[in-house]
Backbone atoms as SQL, in Angstrom:
CREATE TABLE atoms (id INTEGER PRIMARY KEY, chain TEXT, resi INTEGER, resn TEXT, atom TEXT, x REAL, y REAL, z REAL);
INSERT INTO atoms VALUES
  (1, 'A', 1, 'MET', 'N', 6.726, -71.749, -10.489),
  (2, 'A', 1, 'MET', 'CA', 7.118, -70.925, -11.083),
  (3, 'A', 1, 'MET', 'C', 9.101, -70.893, -11.831),
  (4, 'A', 2, 'LYS', 'N', 9.499, -69.625, -13.183),
  (5, 'A', 2, 'LYS', 'CA', 10.329, -70.901, -13.878),
  (6, 'A', 2, 'LYS', 'C', 11.576, -69.386, -14.351),
  (7, 'A', 3, 'ILE', 'N', 12.886, -70.325, -13.560),
  (8, 'A', 3, 'ILE', 'CA', 13.582, -69.778, -13.340),
  (9, 'A', 3, 'ILE', 'C', 14.736, -69.473, -14.575),
  (10, 'A', 4, 'SER', 'N', 15.059, -68.702, -15.119),
  (11, 'A', 4, 'SER', 'CA', 16.149, -69.477, -16.451),
  (12, 'A', 4, 'SER', 'C', 17.492, -68.463, -16.344),
  (13, 'A', 5, 'SER', 'N', 18.189, -69.297, -17.087),
  (14, 'A', 5, 'SER', 'CA', 19.290, -68.636, -16.998),
  (15, 'A', 5, 'SER', 'C', 20.017, -69.233, -18.673),
  (16, 'A', 6, 'SER', 'N', 21.046, -68.994, -19.309),
  (17, 'A', 6, 'SER', 'CA', 21.412, -68.639, -20.246),
  (18, 'A', 6, 'SER', 'C', 23.194, -68.803, -20.325),
  (19, 'A', 7, 'ALA', 'N', 23.956, -69.463, -21.239),
  (20, 'A', 7, 'ALA', 'CA', 25.002, -69.071, -21.729),
  (21, 'A', 7, 'ALA', 'C', 25.155, -68.678, -23.511),
  (22, 'A', 8, 'ARG', 'N', 25.472, -67.687, -23.927),
  (23, 'A', 8, 'ARG', 'CA', 25.370, -67.444, -25.706),
  (24, 'A', 8, 'ARG', 'C', 26.864, -67.975, -25.592),
  (25, 'A', 9, 'TYR', 'N', 26.857, -67.774, -27.370),
  (26, 'A', 9, 'TYR', 'CA', 27.903, -68.029, -27.709),
  (27, 'A', 9, 'TYR', 'C', 28.920, -68.784, -27.274),
  (28, 'A', 10, 'ALA', 'N', 29.062, -70.491, -26.844),
  (29, 'A', 10, 'ALA', 'CA', 29.596, -71.148, -25.531),
  (30, 'A', 10, 'ALA', 'C', 30.689, -71.864, -27.072),
  (31, 'A', 11, 'CYS', 'N', 32.085, -71.854, -26.245),
  (32, 'A', 11, 'CYS', 'CA', 32.381, -72.750, -27.825),
  (33, 'A', 11, 'CYS', 'C', 32.566, -73.836, -27.593),
  (34, 'A', 12, 'VAL', 'N', 31.510, -74.467, -27.163),
  (35, 'A', 12, 'VAL', 'CA', 30.997, -76.206, -27.879),
  (36, 'A', 12, 'VAL', 'C', 30.457, -76.570, -28.453),
  (37, 'A', 13, 'SER', 'N', 30.278, -77.830, -29.321),
  (38, 'A', 13, 'SER', 'CA', 29.254, -77.920, -30.658),
  (39, 'A', 13, 'SER', 'C', 27.866, -78.115, -29.620),
  (40, 'A', 14, 'PRO', 'N', 26.615, -78.062, -30.731),
  (41, 'A', 14, 'PRO', 'CA', 25.994, -77.698, -29.777),
  (42, 'A', 14, 'PRO', 'C', 25.224, -79.587, -29.341),
  (43, 'A', 15, 'LYS', 'N', 25.857, -80.535, -30.259),
  (44, 'A', 15, 'LYS', 'CA', 25.932, -82.004, -30.289),
  (45, 'A', 15, 'LYS', 'C', 26.721, -82.550, -29.059),
  (46, 'A', 16, 'LYS', 'N', 28.045, -82.128, -28.754),
  (47, 'A', 16, 'LYS', 'CA', 28.422, -82.541, -27.430),
  (48, 'A', 16, 'LYS', 'C', 27.250, -81.944, -26.393),
  (49, 'A', 17, 'ALA', 'N', 27.533, -80.716, -26.289),
  (50, 'A', 17, 'ALA', 'CA', 26.605, -80.092, -25.392),
  (51, 'A', 17, 'ALA', 'C', 25.113, -80.739, -24.921),
  (52, 'A', 18, 'LYS', 'N', 24.168, -81.446, -26.141),
  (53, 'A', 18, 'LYS', 'CA', 22.896, -81.995, -26.171),
  (54, 'A', 18, 'LYS', 'C', 23.323, -82.913, -24.228),
  (55, 'A', 19, 'HIS', 'N', 24.350, -83.810, -24.890),
  (56, 'A', 19, 'HIS', 'CA', 24.368, -84.940, -24.312),
  (57, 'A', 19, 'HIS', 'C', 23.701, -84.639, -23.066),
  (58, 'A', 20, 'ILE', 'N', 25.522, -83.501, -22.661),
  (59, 'A', 20, 'ILE', 'CA', 25.141, -83.247, -21.235),
  (60, 'A', 20, 'ILE', 'C', 23.901, -82.737, -20.879),
  (61, 'A', 21, 'ALA', 'N', 22.693, -81.662, -21.126),
  (62, 'A', 21, 'ALA', 'CA', 22.010, -81.660, -20.968),
  (63, 'A', 21, 'ALA', 'C', 21.013, -82.356, -20.759),
  (64, 'A', 22, 'SER', 'N', 20.995, -83.803, -21.534),
  (65, 'A', 22, 'SER', 'CA', 19.994, -84.888, -20.986),
  (66, 'A', 22, 'SER', 'C', 20.372, -85.084, -19.848),
  (67, 'A', 23, 'LEU', 'N', 21.777, -85.943, -19.723),
  (68, 'A', 23, 'LEU', 'CA', 21.990, -85.925, -17.918),
  (69, 'A', 23, 'LEU', 'C', 21.249, -85.260, -17.237),
  (70, 'A', 24, 'ILE', 'N', 21.394, -83.928, -16.880),
  (71, 'A', 24, 'ILE', 'CA', 21.089, -82.748, -16.432),
  (72, 'A', 24, 'ILE', 'C', 19.531, -82.761, -15.797),
  (73, 'A', 25, 'ARG', 'N', 18.459, -82.443, -16.423),
  (74, 'A', 25, 'ARG', 'CA', 17.136, -82.921, -17.059),
  (75, 'A', 25, 'ARG', 'C', 16.232, -83.628, -16.363),
  (76, 'A', 26, 'GLY', 'N', 15.186, -82.523, -15.759),
  (77, 'A', 26, 'GLY', 'CA', 14.375, -84.108, -14.677),
  (78, 'A', 26, 'GLY', 'C', 14.911, -83.937, -13.422),
  (79, 'A', 27, 'ARG', 'N', 16.210, -83.525, -12.757),
  (80, 'A', 27, 'ARG', 'CA', 16.957, -83.704, -11.797),
  (81, 'A', 27, 'ARG', 'C', 17.051, -82.307, -10.251),
  (82, 'A', 28, 'THR', 'N', 17.148, -82.387, -9.242),
  (83, 'A', 28, 'THR', 'CA', 17.121, -80.977, -8.780),
  (84, 'A', 28, 'THR', 'C', 18.460, -80.655, -8.381),
  (85, 'A', 29, 'ALA', 'N', 18.317, -79.557, -8.269),
  (86, 'A', 29, 'ALA', 'CA', 19.738, -78.734, -8.751),
  (87, 'A', 29, 'ALA', 'C', 20.648, -79.333, -8.251),
  (88, 'A', 30, 'GLU', 'N', 20.738, -79.862, -7.036),
  (89, 'A', 30, 'GLU', 'CA', 21.919, -79.893, -6.591),
  (90, 'A', 30, 'GLU', 'C', 22.364, -81.063, -6.764),
  (91, 'A', 31, 'ASP', 'N', 21.638, -82.144, -7.161),
  (92, 'A', 31, 'ASP', 'CA', 21.904, -83.185, -7.745),
  (93, 'A', 31, 'ASP', 'C', 22.509, -82.893, -8.845),
  (94, 'A', 32, 'ALA', 'N', 21.565, -82.591, -9.432),
  (95, 'A', 32, 'ALA', 'CA', 22.603, -81.884, -10.949),
  (96, 'A', 32, 'ALA', 'C', 23.822, -81.476, -10.586),
  (97, 'A', 33, 'SER', 'N', 23.765, -79.855, -9.988),
  (98, 'A', 33, 'SER', 'CA', 25.367, -80.020, -9.794),
  (99, 'A', 33, 'SER', 'C', 26.415, -80.992, -9.315),
  (100, 'A', 34, 'GLN', 'N', 26.066, -82.069, -8.560),
  (101, 'A', 34, 'GLN', 'CA', 27.224, -82.539, -8.309),
  (102, 'A', 34, 'GLN', 'C', 27.531, -83.524, -9.117),
  (103, 'A', 35, 'LEU', 'N', 26.614, -84.098, -9.926),
  (104, 'A', 35, 'LEU', 'CA', 26.874, -84.825, -11.403),
  (105, 'A', 35, 'LEU', 'C', 27.472, -83.633, -12.542),
  (106, 'A', 36, 'LEU', 'N', 27.408, -82.411, -12.263),
  (107, 'A', 36, 'LEU', 'CA', 27.974, -82.067, -13.570),
  (108, 'A', 36, 'LEU', 'C', 29.692, -81.701, -13.072),
  (109, 'A', 37, 'LYS', 'N', 30.104, -81.747, -11.737),
  (110, 'A', 37, 'LYS', 'CA', 31.051, -81.558, -11.590),
  (111, 'A', 37, 'LYS', 'C', 32.037, -82.937, -11.445),
  (112, 'A', 38, 'ASN', 'N', 31.586, -84.140, -11.758),
  (113, 'A', 38, 'ASN', 'CA', 32.125, -85.210, -12.075),
  (114, 'A', 38, 'ASN', 'C', 32.567, -86.045, -13.000),
  (115, 'A', 39, 'ILE', 'N', 31.600, -84.753, -14.278),
  (116, 'A', 39, 'ILE', 'CA', 31.461, -85.093, -16.017),
  (117, 'A', 39, 'ILE', 'C', 32.896, -84.210, -16.524),
  (118, 'A', 40, 'PRO', 'N', 34.189, -85.371, -16.530),
  (119, 'A', 40, 'PRO', 'CA', 35.123, -84.506, -17.378),
  (120, 'A', 40, 'PRO', 'C', 35.106, -84.194, -19.101),
  (121, 'A', 41, 'ARG', 'N', 33.944, -83.470, -19.236),
  (122, 'A', 41, 'ARG', 'CA', 34.204, -82.347, -20.605),
  (123, 'A', 41, 'ARG', 'C', 33.731, -81.607, -20.060),
  (124, 'A', 42, 'LYS', 'N', 33.800, -80.439, -21.136),
  (125, 'A', 42, 'LYS', 'CA', 33.828, -79.451, -21.554),
  (126, 'A', 42, 'LYS', 'C', 32.745, -78.561, -21.417),
  (127, 'A', 43, 'SER', 'N', 31.523, -79.315, -22.150),
  (128, 'A', 43, 'SER', 'CA', 29.886, -78.905, -21.695),
  (129, 'A', 43, 'SER', 'C', 29.958, -78.940, -20.361),
  (130, 'A', 44, 'ALA', 'N', 30.166, -79.721, -19.106),
  (131, 'A', 44, 'ALA', 'CA', 29.809, -80.247, -18.091),
  (132, 'A', 44, 'ALA', 'C', 30.183, -78.281, -17.416),
  (133, 'A', 45, 'VAL', 'N', 31.009, -77.946, -17.555),
  (134, 'A', 45, 'VAL', 'CA', 31.991, -77.393, -16.888),
  (135, 'A', 45, 'VAL', 'C', 30.781, -75.806, -17.100),
  (136, 'A', 46, 'LEU', 'N', 30.470, -75.507, -18.623),
  (137, 'A', 46, 'LEU', 'CA', 29.808, -74.966, -18.830),
  (138, 'A', 46, 'LEU', 'C', 28.477, -74.396, -18.380),
  (139, 'A', 47, 'PHE', 'N', 27.801, -75.858, -19.061),
  (140, 'A', 47, 'PHE', 'CA', 26.510, -75.917, -17.520),
  (141, 'A', 47, 'PHE', 'C', 26.286, -75.574, -16.888),
  (142, 'A', 48, 'LEU', 'N', 27.027, -76.328, -15.234),
  (143, 'A', 48, 'LEU', 'CA', 27.301, -76.011, -14.440),
  (144, 'A', 48, 'LEU', 'C', 27.671, -74.040, -14.241),
  (145, 'A', 49, 'LYS', 'N', 28.313, -73.148, -14.448),
  (146, 'A', 49, 'LYS', 'CA', 28.395, -72.037, -14.713),
  (147, 'A', 49, 'LYS', 'C', 26.864, -71.590, -14.649),
  (148, 'A', 50, 'VAL', 'N', 26.020, -72.381, -15.918),
  (149, 'A', 50, 'VAL', 'CA', 24.816, -71.651, -15.859),
  (150, 'A', 50, 'VAL', 'C', 24.121, -72.166, -15.040),
  (151, 'A', 51, 'LEU', 'N', 24.099, -73.387, -14.499),
  (152, 'A', 51, 'LEU', 'CA', 22.938, -73.963, -13.540),
  (153, 'A', 51, 'LEU', 'C', 22.839, -73.169, -11.855),
  (154, 'A', 52, 'ARG', 'N', 24.682, -72.816, -12.237),
  (155, 'A', 52, 'ARG', 'CA', 25.299, -72.183, -10.591),
  (156, 'A', 52, 'ARG', 'C', 24.125, -70.548, -10.299),
  (157, 'A', 53, 'SER', 'N', 24.089, -69.820, -12.039),
  (158, 'A', 53, 'SER', 'CA', 23.614, -68.823, -12.145),
  (159, 'A', 53, 'SER', 'C', 22.345, -68.823, -12.015),
  (160, 'A', 54, 'ALA', 'N', 21.721, -69.707, -12.354),
  (161, 'A', 54, 'ALA', 'CA', 20.237, -70.229, -12.202),
  (162, 'A', 54, 'ALA', 'C', 19.725, -69.745, -10.863),
  (163, 'A', 55, 'VAL', 'N', 20.455, -70.783, -10.335),
  (164, 'A', 55, 'VAL', 'CA', 19.925, -71.079, -8.878),
  (165, 'A', 55, 'VAL', 'C', 20.350, -69.414, -8.196),
  (166, 'A', 56, 'ALA', 'N', 21.316, -69.123, -8.333),
  (167, 'A', 56, 'ALA', 'CA', 21.748, -67.531, -8.270),
  (168, 'A', 56, 'ALA', 'C', 20.902, -66.653, -8.689),
  (169, 'A', 57, 'ASN', 'N', 19.525, -66.842, -9.164),
  (170, 'A', 57, 'ASN', 'CA', 18.323, -65.956, -9.526),
  (171, 'A', 57, 'ASN', 'C', 17.301, -66.230, -9.217),
  (172, 'A', 58, 'ALA', 'N', 17.198, -67.119, -8.918),
  (173, 'A', 58, 'ALA', 'CA', 16.097, -67.835, -7.799),
  (174, 'A', 58, 'ALA', 'C', 16.320, -67.403, -6.219),
  (175, 'A', 59, 'GLU', 'N', 17.678, -67.448, -5.840),
  (176, 'A', 59, 'GLU', 'CA', 18.012, -67.090, -4.581),
  (177, 'A', 59, 'GLU', 'C', 17.464, -65.544, -4.027),
  (178, 'A', 60, 'ASN', 'N', 18.277, -64.924, -5.163),
  (179, 'A', 60, 'ASN', 'CA', 18.112, -62.949, -5.177),
  (180, 'A', 60, 'ASN', 'C', 17.112, -62.454, -5.750),
  (181, 'A', 61, 'ASN', 'N', 16.523, -62.950, -6.974),
  (182, 'A', 61, 'ASN', 'CA', 15.247, -62.159, -7.489),
  (183, 'A', 61, 'ASN', 'C', 13.818, -62.537, -7.067),
  (184, 'A', 62, 'TYR', 'N', 13.812, -63.845, -6.033),
  (185, 'A', 62, 'TYR', 'CA', 12.926, -64.701, -5.966),
  (186, 'A', 62, 'TYR', 'C', 12.598, -64.794, -4.746),
  (187, 'A', 63, 'GLY', 'N', 13.840, -65.258, -3.835),
  (188, 'A', 63, 'GLY', 'CA', 13.945, -65.292, -2.227),
  (189, 'A', 63, 'GLY', 'C', 13.744, -67.454, -2.082),
  (190, 'A', 64, 'VAL', 'N', 13.670, -67.817, -3.649),
  (191, 'A', 64, 'VAL', 'CA', 14.103, -69.305, -3.944),
  (192, 'A', 64, 'VAL', 'C', 15.037, -69.842, -3.232),
  (193, 'A', 65, 'THR', 'N', 14.757, -71.040, -2.234),
  (194, 'A', 65, 'THR', 'CA', 15.803, -71.784, -1.495),
  (195, 'A', 65, 'THR', 'C', 16.522, -72.461, -2.657),
  (196, 'A', 66, 'SER', 'N', 17.459, -72.948, -2.879),
  (197, 'A', 66, 'SER', 'CA', 18.121, -73.541, -3.631),
  (198, 'A', 66, 'SER', 'C', 17.701, -74.897, -3.816),
  (199, 'A', 67, 'ASP', 'N', 17.365, -75.634, -2.166),
  (200, 'A', 67, 'ASP', 'CA', 16.383, -77.032, -1.881),
  (201, 'A', 67, 'ASP', 'C', 15.334, -77.463, -2.478),
  (202, 'A', 68, 'SER', 'N', 14.397, -76.675, -2.915),
  (203, 'A', 68, 'SER', 'CA', 13.215, -76.960, -3.700),
  (204, 'A', 68, 'SER', 'C', 13.298, -76.769, -5.380),
  (205, 'A', 69, 'LEU', 'N', 14.473, -75.946, -6.020),
  (206, 'A', 69, 'LEU', 'CA', 14.738, -76.275, -7.596),
  (207, 'A', 69, 'LEU', 'C', 14.931, -77.355, -7.982),
  (208, 'A', 70, 'MET', 'N', 14.278, -77.607, -9.619),
  (209, 'A', 70, 'MET', 'CA', 14.769, -78.801, -10.471),
  (210, 'A', 70, 'MET', 'C', 14.686, -78.204, -11.481),
  (211, 'A', 71, 'VAL', 'N', 15.719, -79.126, -12.313),
  (212, 'A', 71, 'VAL', 'CA', 16.181, -78.749, -13.039),
  (213, 'A', 71, 'VAL', 'C', 14.722, -79.200, -14.499),
  (214, 'A', 72, 'PHE', 'N', 13.528, -77.659, -14.364),
  (215, 'A', 72, 'PHE', 'CA', 12.769, -77.487, -15.491),
  (216, 'A', 72, 'PHE', 'C', 13.011, -78.150, -17.136),
  (217, 'A', 73, 'SER', 'N', 14.288, -77.454, -17.389),
  (218, 'A', 73, 'SER', 'CA', 14.718, -77.630, -18.958),
  (219, 'A', 73, 'SER', 'C', 15.981, -77.333, -18.879),
  (220, 'A', 74, 'ALA', 'N', 17.067, -78.357, -20.140),
  (221, 'A', 74, 'ALA', 'CA', 18.184, -77.767, -20.360),
  (222, 'A', 74, 'ALA', 'C', 18.591, -78.728, -21.444),
  (223, 'A', 75, 'HIS', 'N', 18.588, -77.325, -22.491),
  (224, 'A', 75, 'HIS', 'CA', 18.373, -77.349, -23.620),
  (225, 'A', 75, 'HIS', 'C', 20.227, -76.209, -24.659),
  (226, 'A', 76, 'ALA', 'N', 20.791, -76.945, -25.555),
  (227, 'A', 76, 'ALA', 'CA', 21.698, -76.496, -26.301),
  (228, 'A', 76, 'ALA', 'C', 21.356, -75.969, -27.477),
  (229, 'A', 77, 'GLN', 'N', 21.691, -74.619, -27.785),
  (230, 'A', 77, 'GLN', 'CA', 20.680, -74.945, -29.315),
  (231, 'A', 77, 'GLN', 'C', 22.001, -74.325, -30.186),
  (232, 'A', 78, 'GLN', 'N', 21.624, -74.324, -30.936),
  (233, 'A', 78, 'GLN', 'CA', 23.097, -73.737, -32.569),
  (234, 'A', 78, 'GLN', 'C', 23.284, -72.527, -32.302),
  (235, 'A', 79, 'GLY', 'N', 24.426, -71.763, -32.511),
  (236, 'A', 79, 'GLY', 'CA', 24.781, -70.831, -32.710),
  (237, 'A', 79, 'GLY', 'C', 25.649, -70.769, -33.515),
  (238, 'A', 80, 'PRO', 'N', 26.492, -69.362, -33.982),
  (239, 'A', 80, 'PRO', 'CA', 26.726, -68.827, -34.981),
  (240, 'A', 80, 'PRO', 'C', 28.262, -70.412, -35.077),
  (241, 'A', 81, 'VAL', 'N', 28.372, -70.099, -36.495),
  (242, 'A', 81, 'VAL', 'CA', 29.804, -70.754, -37.205),
  (243, 'A', 81, 'VAL', 'C', 30.165, -70.255, -37.074),
  (244, 'A', 82, 'VAL', 'N', 31.765, -70.149, -37.097),
  (245, 'A', 82, 'VAL', 'CA', 33.444, -69.485, -37.406),
  (246, 'A', 82, 'VAL', 'C', 33.206, -70.208, -38.778),
  (247, 'A', 83, 'ARG', 'N', 33.853, -69.825, -39.656),
  (248, 'A', 83, 'ARG', 'CA', 34.695, -70.379, -40.567),
  (249, 'A', 83, 'ARG', 'C', 35.638, -70.253, -40.799),
  (250, 'A', 84, 'ARG', 'N', 36.737, -70.776, -40.889),
  (251, 'A', 84, 'ARG', 'CA', 38.205, -70.624, -40.801),
  (252, 'A', 84, 'ARG', 'C', 38.578, -71.240, -41.855),
  (253, 'A', 85, 'HIS', 'N', 40.206, -70.751, -42.371),
  (254, 'A', 85, 'HIS', 'CA', 40.820, -71.773, -43.511),
  (255, 'A', 85, 'HIS', 'C', 42.218, -72.275, -43.274),
  (256, 'A', 86, 'MET', 'N', 42.178, -73.452, -43.539),
  (257, 'A', 86, 'MET', 'CA', 43.962, -74.136, -42.937),
  (258, 'A', 86, 'MET', 'C', 44.347, -74.910, -44.337),
  (259, 'A', 87, 'PRO', 'N', 45.474, -73.813, -45.085),
  (260, 'A', 87, 'PRO', 'CA', 46.396, -74.209, -45.702),
  (261, 'A', 87, 'PRO', 'C', 46.538, -75.971, -46.145),
  (262, 'A', 88, 'GLN', 'N', 46.046, -76.132, -47.212),
  (263, 'A', 88, 'GLN', 'CA', 46.431, -77.768, -47.783),
  (264, 'A', 88, 'GLN', 'C', 47.576, -77.912, -48.484),
  (265, 'A', 89, 'ALA', 'N', 47.342, -79.573, -48.807),
  (266, 'A', 89, 'ALA', 'CA', 48.989, -79.295, -49.605),
  (267, 'A', 89, 'ALA', 'C', 48.549, -78.543, -52.069),
  (268, 'A', 90, 'ARG', 'N', 49.055, -78.513, -52.205),
  (269, 'A', 90, 'ARG', 'CA', 49.198, -78.069, -53.396),
  (270, 'A', 90, 'ARG', 'C', 48.413, -76.361, -53.869),
  (271, 'A', 91, 'GLY', 'N', 48.596, -75.499, -52.341),
  (272, 'A', 91, 'GLY', 'CA', 48.089, -74.340, -52.742),
  (273, 'A', 91, 'GLY', 'C', 46.048, -74.594, -52.277),
  (274, 'A', 92, 'SER', 'N', 45.902, -76.011, -52.227),
  (275, 'A', 92, 'SER', 'CA', 44.668, -75.179, -51.906),
  (276, 'A', 92, 'SER', 'C', 44.207, -75.768, -50.513),
  (277, 'A', 93, 'ALA', 'N', 42.147, -74.718, -50.213),
  (278, 'A', 93, 'ALA', 'CA', 42.904, -74.733, -48.806),
  (279, 'A', 93, 'ALA', 'C', 41.306, -75.638, -48.172),
  (280, 'A', 94, 'HIS', 'N', 41.643, -75.728, -47.134),
  (281, 'A', 94, 'HIS', 'CA', 39.998, -76.320, -46.361),
  (282, 'A', 94, 'HIS', 'C', 39.646, -75.753, -45.514),
  (283, 'A', 95, 'LEU', 'N', 38.268, -75.909, -45.238),
  (284, 'A', 95, 'LEU', 'CA', 37.019, -75.543, -44.440),
  (285, 'A', 95, 'LEU', 'C', 37.243, -75.649, -43.290),
  (286, 'A', 96, 'ILE', 'N', 37.211, -75.298, -42.032),
  (287, 'A', 96, 'ILE', 'CA', 37.250, -75.477, -40.685),
  (288, 'A', 96, 'ILE', 'C', 36.022, -74.939, -39.973),
  (289, 'A', 97, 'ARG', 'N', 34.980, -75.693, -39.473),
  (290, 'A', 97, 'ARG', 'CA', 34.173, -74.947, -39.182),
  (291, 'A', 97, 'ARG', 'C', 34.278, -75.232, -37.486),
  (292, 'A', 98, 'LYS', 'N', 34.317, -73.979, -36.713),
  (293, 'A', 98, 'LYS', 'CA', 34.200, -73.941, -34.997),
  (294, 'A', 98, 'LYS', 'C', 33.110, -73.218, -34.742),
  (295, 'A', 99, 'LYS', 'N', 31.833, -74.559, -34.474),
  (296, 'A', 99, 'LYS', 'CA', 30.414, -74.682, -33.978),
  (297, 'A', 99, 'LYS', 'C', 31.063, -73.854, -32.330),
  (298, 'A', 100, 'ARG', 'N', 29.734, -72.931, -32.499),
  (299, 'A', 100, 'ARG', 'CA', 28.853, -72.263, -31.129),
  (300, 'A', 100, 'ARG', 'C', 27.634, -72.662, -30.690),
  (301, 'A', 101, 'SER', 'N', 27.479, -72.357, -29.305),
  (302, 'A', 101, 'SER', 'CA', 26.514, -72.605, -28.951),
  (303, 'A', 101, 'SER', 'C', 25.473, -72.109, -27.821),
  (304, 'A', 102, 'HIS', 'N', 24.297, -72.418, -27.871),
  (305, 'A', 102, 'HIS', 'CA', 23.591, -71.561, -26.720),
  (306, 'A', 102, 'HIS', 'C', 23.188, -72.074, -25.791),
  (307, 'A', 103, 'LEU', 'N', 23.542, -72.054, -24.377),
  (308, 'A', 103, 'LEU', 'CA', 23.304, -73.052, -23.369),
  (309, 'A', 103, 'LEU', 'C', 22.226, -72.644, -22.459),
  (310, 'A', 104, 'VAL', 'N', 21.187, -72.845, -22.308),
  (311, 'A', 104, 'VAL', 'CA', 20.009, -72.501, -21.687),
  (312, 'A', 104, 'VAL', 'C', 19.277, -73.663, -20.706),
  (313, 'A', 105, 'ILE', 'N', 19.166, -72.672, -19.184),
  (314, 'A', 105, 'ILE', 'CA', 18.659, -74.245, -18.437),
  (315, 'A', 105, 'ILE', 'C', 17.057, -73.540, -17.608),
  (316, 'A', 106, 'GLU', 'N', 16.153, -73.936, -17.328),
  (317, 'A', 106, 'GLU', 'CA', 15.476, -73.229, -16.451),
  (318, 'A', 106, 'GLU', 'C', 15.123, -74.309, -15.057),
  (319, 'A', 107, 'LEU', 'N', 15.012, -73.844, -14.513),
  (320, 'A', 107, 'LEU', 'CA', 14.691, -74.237, -12.957),
  (321, 'A', 107, 'LEU', 'C', 13.400, -74.160, -12.777),
  (322, 'A', 108, 'GLU', 'N', 12.509, -74.827, -12.251),
  (323, 'A', 108, 'GLU', 'CA', 11.018, -75.081, -11.523),
  (324, 'A', 108, 'GLU', 'C', 11.094, -75.355, -10.039),
  (325, 'A', 109, 'THR', 'N', 10.519, -74.485, -9.217),
  (326, 'A', 109, 'THR', 'CA', 10.176, -74.858, -7.972),
  (327, 'A', 109, 'THR', 'C', 9.534, -75.895, -8.139),
  (328, 'A', 110, 'SER', 'N', 9.575, -77.480, -7.309),
  (329, 'A', 110, 'SER', 'CA', 9.415, -78.232, -6.731),
  (330, 'A', 110, 'SER', 'C', 8.263, -77.936, -5.820),
  (331, 'A', 111, 'SER', 'N', 6.958, -79.124, -5.675),
  (332, 'A', 111, 'SER', 'CA', 6.199, -79.392, -5.111),
  (333, 'A', 111, 'SER', 'C', 6.386, -79.719, -3.780),
  (334, 'A', 112, 'VAL', 'N', 7.533, -81.366, -4.504),
  (335, 'A', 112, 'VAL', 'CA', 7.591, -82.429, -3.337),
  (336, 'A', 112, 'VAL', 'C', 8.910, -81.935, -3.375),
  (337, 'A', 113, 'ILE', 'N', 9.169, -81.683, -2.075),
  (338, 'A', 113, 'ILE', 'CA', 10.541, -81.594, -1.396),
  (339, 'A', 113, 'ILE', 'C', 11.076, -82.995, -0.673);
């Protein structure tokens, strides 16, 4: 059974978030949680919130304990890009792109504990 949770429009670029997603993919939920707590990046904090939400979904909706959950897939998809202008010299302006991403974690019950 697959249980998923997501965070949409997270204020982090998908390129930075994909690195963290690759670290937790295939681990147990507890190992992934401990790993994310020790990574000093903004995307790790956001993925930790999504992981806790997915574990809570599994416990409350399906009655599955957190001991038997594994991270089946974790990925960051590109969200909308907000464009701003920064004034520059001689009356010109440069474009600033503020990238957003959608973070998704899918948990699966592991058969081997």
